[in-house]
C-alpha positions in Angstrom: 0.0 0.0 0.0 1.5 3.4 -1.1 -0.4 6.7 -0.5 -0.3 8.9 -3.6 -2.5 11.9 -2.7 -4.7 13.0 0.3 -7.4 15.6 0.6 -9.0 16.3 4.0 -12.0 18.5 4.4 -13.5 19.6 7.8 -11.0 17.8 10.1 -10.5 19.6 13.4 -6.8 18.9 13.6 -6.2 20.7 10.2 -8.5 23.6 11.1 -7.0 24.1 14.5 -3.4 23.7 13.3 -3.4 25.4 9.9 -6.5 27.5 10.0 -7.9 25.7 6.9 -11.0 23.7 6.2 -9.4 21.8 3.3 -5.9 20.4 3.0 -4.5 18.6 -0.1 -1.1 16.8 -0.3 0.3 15.3 -3.5 2.6 12.6 -2.2 3.7 11.5 -5.7 5.3 14.9 -6.3 6.3 15.7 -2.7 8.1 12.4 -2.1 9.3 11.7 -5.6 12.3 9.3 -5.4 12.7 9.8 -1.6 13.0 6.8 0.8 12.6 8.6 4.1 10.0 11.4 4.0 9.5 13.5 7.1 6.3 15.4 7.9 7.5 18.5 9.8 5.8 21.3 11.7 5.3 22.7 15.2 3.2 21.1 17.9 -0.5 21.2 17.0 0.0 21.8 13.3 -2.0 18.6 12.4 0.9 16.2 11.6 -0.7 13.3 13.4 -4.1 14.1 11.7 -2.4 13.8 8.3 -0.5 10.7 9.2 -3.6 9.0 10.7 -5.4 9.5 7.3 -2.6 8.2 5.0 -4.2 4.7 4.9 -7.5 3.4 3.6 -8.8 1.9 6.9 -11.7 3.7 8.7 -9.8 4.7 11.8 -7.3 7.3 13.1 -5.0 5.0 15.1 -3.5 7.6 17.4 -7.0 8.8 18.3 -8.6 5.4 18.8 -9.5 4.7 22.4 -9.5 0.9 21.9 -8.9 -1.7 19.2 -11.7 -3.0 17.0 -15.1 -1.5 16.1 -16.5 1.1 18.5 -13.0 2.2 19.6 -13.0 5.2 17.2 -15.5 7.7 15.7 -14.9 10.3 13.0 -17.7 12.5 14.4 -15.5 13.6 17.3 -12.7 14.9 14.9 -14.7 16.8 12.2 -16.3 20.3 12.3 -18.3 20.9 9.1 -21.8 19.7 8.3 -20.3 17.6 5.5 -16.7 16.4 5.8 -14.6 14.3 3.5 -11.5 12.2 3.3 -10.2 11.5 -0.3 -7.2 9.2 -0.5 -5.6 7.9 -3.7 -3.3 4.9 -3.1 -1.6 2.2 -5.0 -1.3 -1.5 -4.1 -0.1 -4.5 -6.1 0.2 -2.6 -9.3 -3.3 -1.0 -9.2 -4.5 2.4 -8.1 -7.4 2.7 -5.7 -9.4 5.7 -4.3 -10.9 5.8 -0.9 -13.7 8.4 -0.5 -15.1 8.8 3.0 -18.0 11.3 3.6 -18.9 12.1 7.2 -22.2 14.0 7.7 -23.1 15.6 11.0 -25.9 17.9 10.0 -28.9 16.4 11.8 -28.7 12.6 11.7 -25.1 11.4 11.8 -24.1 9.3 8.8 -20.9 8.0 7.2 -20.5 6.8 3.6 -17.3 5.1 2.4 -16.6 4.2 -1.3 -13.6 2.2 -2.6 -12.9 2.8 -6.3 -10.3 1.2 -8.6 -8.8 2.9 -11.7 -9.8 0.9 -14.7 -7.8 0.5 -17.9 -9.9 3.2 -19.6 -8.9 5.8 -17.0 -12.3 5.8 -15.2 -12.8 5.1 -11.4 -15.1 2.1 -10.9 -16.4 0.5 -7.7 -14.3 -2.4 -6.3 -15.9 -5.8 -6.7 -14.5 -8.8 -4.8 -14.4 -12.4 -6.0 -17.3 -13.3 -3.7 -19.5 -10.6 -5.3 -19.1 -8.0 -2.6 -19.4 -4.5 -4.1 -18.3 -1.3 -2.4 -21.7 0.4 -2.4 -21.0 3.2 0.2 -21.8 1.2 3.3 -19.1 1.1 6.0 -19.1 -2.7 6.4 -18.8 -3.5 2.6 -16.0 -0.9 2.4 -14.2 -2.5 5.3 -14.5 -6.0 3.8 -13.1 -4.7 0.4 -10.1 -2.9 2.1 -9.2 -6.0 4.2 -9.5 -8.3 1.2 -7.0 -6.1 -0.6 -4.6 -5.0 2.2 -5.2 -7.5 4.9 -6.6 -7.0 8.4 -6.4 -3.7 10.1 -4.7 -5.2 13.2 -1.9 -6.7 11.2 -1.4 -3.4 9.2 -1.3 -1.2 12.4 1.0 -3.6 14.2 3.6 -4.2 11.5 3.9 -1.2 9.1 2.0 1.7 10.9 3.5 2.9 14.2 0.9 5.3 15.5 1.5 7.8 18.3 0.8 6.2 21.7 0.7 2.7 20.1 0.8 -0.4 22.4 4.1 -2.2 22.5 4.2 -5.9 21.6 5.3 -6.7 25.2 1.9 -5.5 26.5 -0.2 -7.8 24.2 -2.0 -10.6 25.9 -1.5 -14.2 24.9 -4.7 -14.4 22.8 -4.0 -11.1 21.1 -0.5 -11.9 20.0 -1.4 -15.3 18.8 -4.3 -13.9 16.8 -1.9 -11.4 15.2 0.8 -14.0 14.5 -1.8 -16.4 13.0 -2.9 -13.7 10.6 0.8 -13.1 9.7 1.3 -16.8 9.0 -1.8 -17.2 6.9 -3.5 -19.6 9.4 -6.9 -18.0 8.8 -8.4 -21.3 7.3 -7.3 -23.2 10.4 -8.9 -20.5 12.6 -12.1 -20.6 10.6 -12.3 -24.4 11.0 -11.6 -24.0 14.7 -14.4 -21.4 15.0 -16.8 -23.7 13.1 -15.9 -26.5 15.4 -16.4 -24.3 18.4 -19.8 -23.3 17.1 -20.7 -26.9 16.6 -19.6 -27.7 20.2 -21.6 -24.7 21.4 -24.7 -26.0 19.8 -24.1 -29.5 21.1 -23.6 -28.1 24.6 -26.8 -26.1 24.3 -28.7 -29.3 23.2 -27.0 -31.3 26.0 -28.1 -28.7 28.5 -31.7 -29.1 27.4 -31.5 -32.9 27.6 -29.9 -32.6 31.1 -32.6 -30.2 32.1 -35.1 -32.8 31.1 -33.2 -35.5 33.0 -33.1 -33.1 36.0 -36.8 -32.8 35.8 -37.2 -36.6 35.7 -34.8 -37.0 38.6 -36.7 -34.4 40.6 -40.0 -36.2 39.9 -38.4 -39.6 40.9 -37.0 -38.0 44.1 -40.5 -36.6 44.8 -42.1 -40.0 44.3 -39.4 -41.7 46.5 -39.9 -39.1 49.2 -43.6 -39.6 49.1 -43.2 -43.4 49.3 -40.8 -42.9 52.3 -43.3 -40.6 53.9 -46.2 -43.0 53.4 -44.3 -46.1 54.4 -46.2 -48.1 57.1 -49.5 -46.3 56.4 -51.8 -49.4 57.1 -50.1 -49.9 60.5 -50.6 -46.2 61.4 -54.4 -46.6 60.8 -54.7 -48.9 63.8 -52.3 -46.8 66.0 -54.3 -43.6 65.3 -57.6 -45.4 66.2 -56.1 -46.4 69.7 -54.7 -42.8 70.2 -58.1 -41.3 69.6 -59.7 -43.5 72.3 -56.9 -42.5 74.8 -57.4 -38.8 74.1 -61.1 -39.0 74.8 -60.4 -40.6 78.2 -57.9 -37.9 79.1 -60.4 -35.2 78.2 -63.0 -36.6 80.7 -60.3 -36.6 83.5 -59.4 -33.0 82.8 -63.0 -31.9 83.1 -63.4 -33.5 86.6 -60.2 -31.8 87.9 -61.4 -28.4 86.7 -64.7 -28.8 88.6 -62.9 -29.6 92.0 -60.6 -26.4 91.8 -63.6 -24.2 91.1 -65.2 -25.3 94.4 -61.9 -24.6 96.4 -61.7 -21.0 95.0 -65.2 -20.1 96.3 -64.1 -21.0 99.9 -61.1 -18.6 99.9 -62.9 -15.3 98.9 -63.1 -13.9 102.6 -59.4 -14.1 103.3 -58.6 -12.4 100.0 -60.9 -9.4 100.9 -58.9 -8.7 104.2 -55.6 -9.1 102.2 -56.8 -6.5 99.7 -57.7 -4.0 102.5 -54.2 -4.2 104.1 -52.5 -3.9 100.7 -54.6 -0.7 100.0 -53.4 0.8 103.3 -49.8 0.0 102.4 -50.3 1.8 99.1 -51.7 4.9 100.8 -48.8 5.1 103.3 -46.3 4.8 100.4 -48.1 7.5 98.5 -48.2 9.9 101.5 -44.5 9.4 102.3 -43.6 9.9 98.6 -45.5 13.2 98.5 -43.9 14.5 101.7 -40.3 13.6 100.6 -40.9 15.0 97.1 -42.0 18.3 98.7 -38.8 18.4 100.8 -36.7 17.6 97.7 -38.5 20.5 95.8 -37.6 22.9 98.6 -33.9 21.7 98.5 -33.9 22.2 94.7 -35.1 25.8 95.2 -32.3 26.5 97.6 -29.8 24.9 95.1 -31.1 27.2 92.4 -30.7 30.2 94.7 -27.1 29.2 95.2 -26.5 28.8 91.4 -28.1 32.2 90.8 -25.7 33.7 93.4 -22.7 32.2 91.6 -24.0 33.5 88.3 -24.3 37.0 89.6 -20.7 36.9 91.0 -19.4 35.6 87.7 -21.4 38.2 85.7 -19.9 41.0 87.9 -16.4 39.8 87.3 -17.0 39.3 83.6 -18.3 42.9 83.3 -15.2 44.2 84.9 -13.0 42.2 82.6 -15.0 43.3 79.5 -14.7 47.0 80.6 -10.9 46.6 80.8 -10.8 44.8 77.4 -12.9 47.6 75.8 -10.5 50.3 77.2 -7.5 48.4 75.8 -9.2 48.1 72.3 -10.0 51.9 72.2 -6.4 52.6 73.3 -5.1 50.5 70.4 -7.4 52.3 68.0 -6.0 55.7 69.2 -2.5 54.5 68.8 -3.3 53.2 65.2 -4.7 56.7 64.3 -1.6 58.5 65.8 0.7 56.2 63.8 -0.1 58.2 60.6 0.9 61.6 62.0 3.9 62.0 59.7 1.8 61.4 56.6 -0.8 63.9 57.7 1.9 66.6 58.3 3.4 66.0 54.9 0.0 66.3 53.3 -0.7 69.6 55.0 2.6 71.0 53.6 2.0 69.6 50.1 -1.7 70.4 49.8 -1.4 74.2 48.7 1.0 73.3 45.9 -1.1 70.4 44.7 -4.1 72.7 44.6 -2.2 75.3 42.5 -1.0 72.5 40.1 -4.7 71.3 39.8 -5.8 74.9 39.0 -3.2 75.2 36.2 -4.0 71.8 34.8 -7.7 72.7 34.8 -7.0 75.9 33.0 -5.1 74.0 30.3 -8.0 71.6 29.9 -10.4 74.6 29.4 -8.1 76.1 26.8 -7.9 72.8 24.9 -11.6 72.3 25.1 -12.1 75.7 23.4 -9.8 74.5 20.7 -11.8 71.2 20.3 -15.0 73.3 20.2 -13.5 75.5 17.5 -12.5 72.3 15.6 -16.1 71.0 15.9 -17.5 74.3 14.6 -14.9 74.2 11.8 -16.0 70.7 10.8 -19.7 71.7 10.8 -19.0 74.9 8.7 -16.8 72.8 6.3 -19.7 70.4 5.8 -22.2 73.2 5.1 -19.8 74.8 2.6 -19.3 71.5 0.9 -23.1 71.0 0.7 -23.4 74.6 -0.7 -20.7 73.9 -3.3 -22.5 70.7 -4.4 -25.7 72.7 -4.8 -23.9 75.4 -6.9 -22.4 72.7 -9.1 -25.9 71.1 -9.6 -27.5 74.4 -10.4 -24.6 75.3 -12.8 -25.1 72.0 -14.6 -28.8 72.7 -15.0 -28.1 76.3 -16.3 -25.6 74.9 -18.9 -28.1 72.4 -20.1 -30.7 75.1 -20.4 -28.3 77.4 -22.4 -27.5 74.5 -24.7 -31.2 73.8 -25.2 -31.8 77.5 -26.0 -28.9 77.5 -28.5 -30.4 74.4 -30.2 -33.8 76.0 -30.4 -32.4 79.3 -31.8 -30.4 77.3 -34.4 -33.7 76.2 -35.9 -34.4 79.7 -37.3 -32.5 79.1 -40.5 -33.7 75.6 -40.9 -37.5 76.2 -40.7 -38.9 75.9 -44.3 -41.5 78.7 -43.8 -38.8 81.3 -43.0 -39.2 84.3 -45.3 -42.7 83.2 -46.5 -46.2 84.4 -45.7 -46.6 81.6 -43.3 -43.7 82.5 -41.0 -46.1 84.5 -38.8 -48.2 81.4 -38.2 -45.3 78.9 -37.6 -45.1 77.9 -33.9 -41.7 76.4 -34.4 -40.2 79.6 -35.7 -41.9 81.6 -32.9 -40.3 79.2 -30.3 -36.9 79.8 -31.8 -37.3 83.5 -31.5 -38.3 83.2 -27.9 -35.1 81.2 -27.2 -33.0 84.1 -28.7 -34.6 86.5 -26.1 -33.8 84.1 -23.2 -30.2 83.3 -24.2 -28.6 86.4 -22.4 -30.4 85.5 -19.2 -29.0 81.9 -19.3 -25.5 83.1 -19.9 -25.7 85.5 -17.0 -26.9 82.8 -14.7 -23.8 80.6 -15.6 -21.4 83.5 -14.9 -23.1 84.2 -11.6 -22.9 80.6 -10.5 -19.2 80.5 -11.6 -18.4 83.5 -9.4 -20.3 81.9 -6.4 -18.4 78.6 -6.9 -15.1 80.5 -6.8 -16.0 82.3 -3.6 -17.3 79.2 -2.0 -14.2 77.2 -2.9 -12.0 79.9 -1.4 -14.1 79.7 1.8 -13.7 75.9 1.8 -9.9 76.2 1.4 -9.7 78.6 4.4 -11.8 76.2 6.5 -9.5 73.2 5.5 -6.4 75.2 6.6 -8.1 76.0 9.9 -9.1 72.3 10.4 -5.5 71.2 9.8 -4.3 73.7 12.4 -6.8 72.3 15.0 -6.4 68.6 14.1 -4.2 67.8 17.1 -6.6 69.5 19.6 -8.5 66.2 20.7 -5.2 64.4 21.5 -3.9 67.4 23.4 -7.2 67.7 25.3 -7.0 63.9 26.3 -3.4 64.4 27.5 -4.4 67.5 29.4 -7.4 65.8 31.0 -5.2 62.8 32.0 -2.7 65.2 33.7 -5.5 67.1 35.3 -7.0 63.8 36.6 -3.6 62.9 38.1 -3.3 66.3 39.8 -6.9 66.0 41.1 -6.3 62.6 42.5 -3.1 63.9 44.2 -4.8 66.9 45.7 -7.7 64.8 46.8 -5.3 62.4 48.6 -3.5 65.2 50.3 -6.8 66.8 51.3 -8.1 63.6 52.9 -4.8 63.2 54.8 -4.8 66.9 55.9 -8.4 66.5 57.1 -7.2 63.9 59.6 -5.3 66.5 61.6 -8.3 67.2 63.8 -8.8 63.5 64.3 -5.2 63.3 65.5 -5.8 65.9 68.2 -9.0 64.1 69.3 -7.1 60.8 69.4 -4.4 62.3 71.7 -7.0 63.6 74.1 -8.9 60.3 74.1 -5.7 58.3 74.7 -4.9 60.4 77.8 -8.5 59.7 79.2 -8.2 56.0 78.5 -4.8 55.8 80.3 -6.4 57.5 83.3 -9.4 55.0 83.3 -7.1 52.0 83.1 -5.1 53.3 86.0 -8.3 53.7 88.1 -9.6 50.2 87.4 -9.1 47.6 90.2 -6.7 44.7 89.8 -8.0 41.9 87.5 -9.9 39.1 89.4 -12.0 37.4 86.7 -9.2 35.1 85.6 -9.0 33.3 89.0 -12.8 32.8 89.0 -12.8 31.4 85.5 -10.1 28.9 86.5 -12.2 27.5 89.3 -10.3 29.2 92.2 -11.9 31.0 95.2 -14.2 33.8 94.0 -14.0 37.3 95.6 -17.4 37.9 97.1 -19.0 41.0 98.6 -20.3 41.0 102.2 -24.0 40.8 101.0 -23.1 37.8 98.7 -21.4 36.0 101.6 -24.4 36.5 103.9 -26.8 35.2 101.3 -24.6 32.1 100.8 -24.6 31.3 104.6 -28.5 31.7 104.6 -28.9 29.2 101.8 -26.6 26.6 103.4 -28.6 26.8 106.7 -31.9 26.3 104.9 -30.6 23.2 103.1 -29.4 21.7 106.4 -32.9 22.2 107.9 -34.5 20.5 104.9 -32.1 17.5 105.2 -33.1 17.0 108.9 -36.9 17.0 108.1 -36.3 14.5 105.2 -34.7 12.0 107.7 -37.5 12.4 110.2 -40.3 11.8 107.6 -38.5 8.8 106.2 -38.3 7.2 109.7 -42.0 7.7 110.4 -43.4 6.3 107.1 -40.9 3.3 107.3 -42.3 2.3 110.7 -45.9 2.5 109.6 -45.2 0.4 106.5 -43.4 -2.3 108.6 -46.5 -2.7 110.8 -48.8 -3.3 107.8 -46.5 -5.8 106.3 -46.5 -7.8 109.5 -50.3 -8.0 109.4 -50.2 -9.2 105.8 -47.7 -11.9 106.7 -50.0 -13.3 109.5 -52.8 -14.1 106.9 -53.1 -17.6 105.3 -51.5 -18.3 102.0 -53.6 -16.8 99.2 -55.5 -19.1 96.8 -53.3 -20.1 93.8 -55.3 -19.0 90.7 -52.6 -20.6 88.6 -53.9 -24.1 89.5 -57.3 -23.2 88.1 -55.7 -21.7 85.0 -53.6 -24.8 84.5 -56.7 -27.0 84.9 -58.6 -25.0 82.3 -55.6 -25.2 79.9 -55.3 -28.9 80.4 -59.0 -29.3 79.6 -58.6 -27.3 76.4 -55.5 -29.2 75.4 -57.4 -32.5 75.9 -60.2 -31.3 73.6 -57.6 -30.3 71.0 -55.9 -33.7 71.4 -59.2 -35.5 70.7 -59.7 -33.4 67.5 -56.1 -34.0 66.4 -56.4 -37.7 67.0 -59.5 -37.8 64.8 -57.7 -35.9 62.0 -54.6 -38.2 62.2 -56.9 -41.2 61.8 -58.4 -39.8 58.7 -55.0 -38.8 57.3 -53.7 -42.3 57.9 -56.5 -43.8 55.9 -55.8 -41.3 52.9 -52.0 -42.1 53.0 -52.7 -45.8 52.7 -54.7 -45.2 49.6 -52.1 -42.8 48.0 -49.2 -45.3 48.6 -50.7 -47.7 46.0 -50.9 -45.0 43.3 -47.2 -43.9 43.8 -45.9 -47.4 43.2 -47.5 -47.4 39.7 -46.0 -43.9 38.9 -42.5 -44.9 39.9 -42.5 -47.9 37.5 -43.4 -45.7 34.5 -40.8 -43.0 35.4 -37.9 -45.5 35.6 -38.4 -46.4 31.9 -38.2 -42.7 30.8 -35.0 -42.1 32.8 -33.2 -45.0 31.1 -34.0 -43.5 27.6 -32.8 -40.0 28.5 -29.6 -41.4 30.0 -28.7 -43.1 26.7 -29.3 -39.9 24.8 -27.0 -37.9 27.1 -24.1 -40.4 26.8 -24.3 -40.2 23.0 -24.3 -36.3 22.9 -21.4 -36.1 25.5 -19.3 -38.4 23.3 -19.8 -36.1 20.2 -19.2 -33.0 22.3 -15.8 -34.3 23.5 -14.8 -35.0 19.9 -15.8 -31.6 18.6 -14.1 -29.8 21.6 -10.9 -31.7 20.9 -11.0 -30.7 17.2 -11.7 -27.0 18.1 -8.7 -27.0 20.5 -6.5 -28.5 17.8 -7.6 -25.7 15.4 -7.3 -22.9 17.9 -4.4 -20.6 19.0 -3.1 -23.3 21.4 -3.2 -26.1 18.8 -1.9 -26.1 15.2 -1.6 -22.3 15.2 0.7 -22.4 18.2 2.8 -25.0 16.4 3.0 -22.8 13.3 4.0 -19.8 15.6 6.7 -22.0 17.2 8.1 -22.7 13.7 8.0 -19.0 12.7 9.3 -17.7 16.0 13.0 -18.2 15.2 12.6 -16.5 11.8 10.9 -13.5 13.4 13.5 -13.3 16.1 16.3 -13.7 13.5 15.0 -10.7 11.5 14.7 -8.6 14.7 18.2 -9.6 15.8 19.6 -8.7 12.3 18.1 -5.2 12.7 19.5 -4.9 16.3 22.9 -6.0 15.1 23.0 -3.6 12.1 21.7 -0.6 13.9 22.5 -0.9 17.7 25.4 -3.4 17.8 25.7 -6.9 19.2 24.7 -6.1 22.8 21.0 -7.2 22.6 19.4 -10.3 21.0 15.8 -11.4 21.4 13.9 -14.7 21.3 10.2 -15.4 21.3 8.8 -17.7 24.0 5.4 -19.4 23.4 5.6 -21.4 26.6 5.9 -19.5 29.9 6.6 -20.9 33.4 3.9 -20.6 36.1 4.5 -19.8 39.8 4.5 -23.6 40.4 7.3 -24.2 37.9 4.9 -25.7 35.3 4.8 -24.8 31.6 1.7 -23.3 30.0 0.7 -21.7 26.7 1.6 -18.0 26.6 3.8 -15.4 24.9 6.9 -13.5 26.1 9.8 -11.6 24.5 13.1 -12.6 26.1 16.0 -10.2 25.7 19.6 -11.5 26.1 22.1 -8.8 27.2 25.6 -9.6 25.7 27.4 -7.2 28.2 25.9 -8.6 31.5 25.2 -12.1 30.2 21.7 -12.0 31.7 18.3 -12.7 30.0 15.1 -11.0 31.1 11.7 -10.1 29.7 11.4 -7.0 27.6 8.8 -5.6 30.1 11.6 -5.4 32.8 13.8 -3.1 30.6 14.0 0.6 30.6 11.7 2.8 28.6 14.2 3.7 25.9 15.4 0.1 25.5 11.9 -1.1 25.2 11.3 1.5 22.4 14.1 0.4 20.1 13.6 -3.3 20.8 9.8 -3.0 20.1 10.5 -1.0 16.9 12.9 -3.7 15.7 10.3 -6.4 16.5 7.4 -4.7 14.7 9.6 -4.0 11.7 10.7 -7.6 11.8 7.1 -8.5 11.6 6.8 -6.3 8.5 9.8 -8.0 6.9 8.4 -11.4 7.7 5.2 -10.4 5.9 7.1 -9.3 2.9 9.5 -12.3 2.7 7.3 -15.3 3.7 3.6 -14.5 3.2 3.7 -12.5 0.0 1.8 -9.6 1.7 3.9 -6.6 0.8 3.2 -3.0 1.5 5.0 -0.2 -0.4 5.3 2.2 2.5 6.0 2.3 6.2 4.6 4.9 8.7 6.0 6.1 12.0 4.6 8.9 14.3 6.9 10.2 17.0 8.3 6.8 17.9 11.7 8.2 18.9 10.6 10.3 21.9 12.2 8.3 24.8 15.5 7.7 22.9 18.8 9.5 23.7 20.6 11.4 21.0 22.9 8.5 19.9 20.0 6.0 19.8 18.0 8.5 17.7 20.7 8.4 15.1 20.7 4.6 15.2 16.9 4.7 14.9 17.2 6.5 11.6 19.8 3.9 10.4 17.4 1.1 11.3 14.7 2.7 9.1 17.0 2.6 6.1 18.0 -1.0 6.9 14.3 -2.0 7.0 13.7 -0.3 3.7 16.6 -2.2 2.2 15.8 -5.6 3.6 12.1 -5.5 2.9 12.3 -3.8 -0.5 10.0 -1.0 0.7 9.7 2.1 -1.5 9.7 4.7 1.3 8.8 5.5 4.9 6.8 8.5 6.1 7.7 9.6 9.7 7.0 12.4 12.2 9.6 13.5 14.7 10.0 16.5 17.0 13.8 16.3 16.7 14.9 18.8 14.0 18.2 16.8 13.4 16.2 13.6 12.5 13.9 15.6 10.2 17.0 17.0 8.5 18.3 13.4 7.9 15.2 12.6 5.7 15.4 12.5 1.9 12.3 14.8 1.6 10.4 17.0 4.0 6.7 17.9 3.9 6.6 21.1 5.9 3.2 22.0 7.3 4.5 25.4 8.5 4.4 26.5 4.8 0.6 25.7 4.8 0.1 27.7 7.9 2.2 30.7 6.7 0.4 31.7 3.5 -2.6 31.0 1.2 -0.7 28.7 -1.2 -2.2 25.2 -1.6 -0.5 22.6 0.5 0.3 20.5 -2.6 3.2 23.0 -3.0 4.7 22.3 0.4 8.5 22.0 0.2 9.7 18.5 -0.8 13.4 19.3 -0.7 15.8 19.0 2.3 17.8 22.0 1.3 16.1 24.5 3.6 16.5 22.2 6.6 20.0 21.1 5.7 21.2 24.7 5.7 20.1 25.1 9.3 20.8 21.7 10.6 24.2 20.6 12.1 26.5 18.3 10.2 25.4 14.6 10.2 28.6 13.7 12.1 27.8 16.1 15.0 26.2 14.7 18.2 22.4 15.1 18.4 20.8 17.1 21.2 17.8 15.8 23.0 15.1 18.2 21.9 12.1 16.2 23.2 11.2 18.8 25.9 8.7 16.4 27.3 6.4 16.5 24.3 6.5 12.7 23.6 
């Protein structure tokens, strides 16, 4: 695949980078005869947008969020209602044209056409061998492109290195084997494996249905078996239930007799219970009266406690007020000191204020003078406009007078041409009379023209004088603006000095206030609130101390009364409890309740025994029916088991066949055979470009944590200097870059040499970012070696290192497109401009990445 020309319309990267809606690049002319072609330009110029569209696949690989369908959408990268990508490319001796139209006006829609240049010079839709026609649909376009150029995954892995592309070391086992299977042409084996997997899936689905039927039969058999176990011994239970019903009826009769006896005993104990109730009522009354008396004493004690708390609060409030007064005086003292701190600025303002006011007066006078000049300029402009209008009116009137004079001359000229002149009819000829009237009017018309000419001359002189005056006053607005600015500065200065000078009286008041505050602070008593707040002894007044003693005495009296009341009510309650203890034991109502419950339970037992007897009879009848159902179900289960065994045998065969045709079967064996060839190509590139230090080998069996071997994929790197071998994922970022680039270019070489799938061009977008200066030079050498070994025509690359761009055979400079209106098909294709500014190829390269990669 070789790009020949590209036209992009409406792509955001081109619009934002170059300020254009349409960009056209003619690669045939720009890269004519060049092997390494650099696409140059500053960051954000759209280099990656151009590179991402130099292939026929419907994706921009550096913008794709994930591989496969759904990982990329053109709609996020276009800006016009109708956008277009037009790519002409060559492959296998034929020319193709990819036309992709992205519409975002209203309903989003993408149309893609693949055309082929016929022998008659016309573009015709591509038709595949299976009858697929590129009809504008995205899926048919994709099938046509992959039939011609191969799968997109293989293309973007081997020959197209997009910006931010995943390295081979990050591919999972299934991904790398799918890629290598496509490289080795194992698609037929993969298709057979997929068909076998589909057959196994269908067999598994059918087996699941049969097993579901078997599970239903097993569940039915278990249900019947459980019912048989449950009904086992049903004839014997019929006799047992009959005997149990008779025993329950006898127990019911005994419970009724016991309940009648206890009812008679309860009637005999009613008198004792009445006396017991009276004594218990007196106990409750004593308890209630004692509780009320003690509650009253407690209420009085709480009142005294509240008085004591209020006393403490008053003392704390008094101390807090004294502390707040002291704090307020200190705050006012600080304010006065803050005001007095600006005394120097106020004195300076008082000295400078008169001069600032004089300067303001002079500036204001200048503003007035220049305003008069501006007013004169305005009047001059108005007069000039009126004079110009007057001059235009004179010119119009003069034109009309000249036309009238010409008309009169024409009419007068008819005097000699009228046929009736000199005959008897001349007195009756209206035409001749009109000519004579024109002769009488001619002097008046000539006078009007002369008068208007004199007025025009005078008006022109007046206009010239006004123009000279206007030129003299033309600078008045600028001078007025400058004078107003200076006056505003003088006014602001005078206002600032006036504000500061006005604070002189405030300074005097602040000194007087400060003296008074110092006197008040001296007269305040020593601070006492801090000790009270810390929980120490408070300083009380004599009245407060007397009130505290009164409260303590009242609380002591209440405590004495509380003890006396408690002793009295406790003695009365003890006497009543002794009288209750002397009474006989109360009748136990629980015995009567238990007898009633026993009688109810006996009745329930009789009912339950009757139900059990009926259930036993029904179970004996159901047991015979279950025996017949179990016999029929056993035959159905045998037939289903035979079907399951047959399907399981077929499923095992198809699963084995699918595994043999999968990535871990014949494809894995083919990859094992191709691994040394791929590793050899990569090692040749490493040796030719970076020296003999590193060699790589591809491992398709990896070791698990238990030391066992399993199917996998790993790239093992052998270091010739240290003698160690390690996975490429454990190497540094720069080492991974050049090893990964050698591997993917080895894949491209393998495609060209062993599978016959050859591409005419390679693509690389800023792949040299993490490399040091020396490795970057080797990186360019590797590019030329790949072109030589694979027989490629050229490689397009993007690099932010100017020295690497200078080493290219041709440069497509997008800065030219951004600098002027010339079409981008004329971008520079020669290296001369860059070579003149670049260092010699033997000089060491500087690392110019600046963190942009």
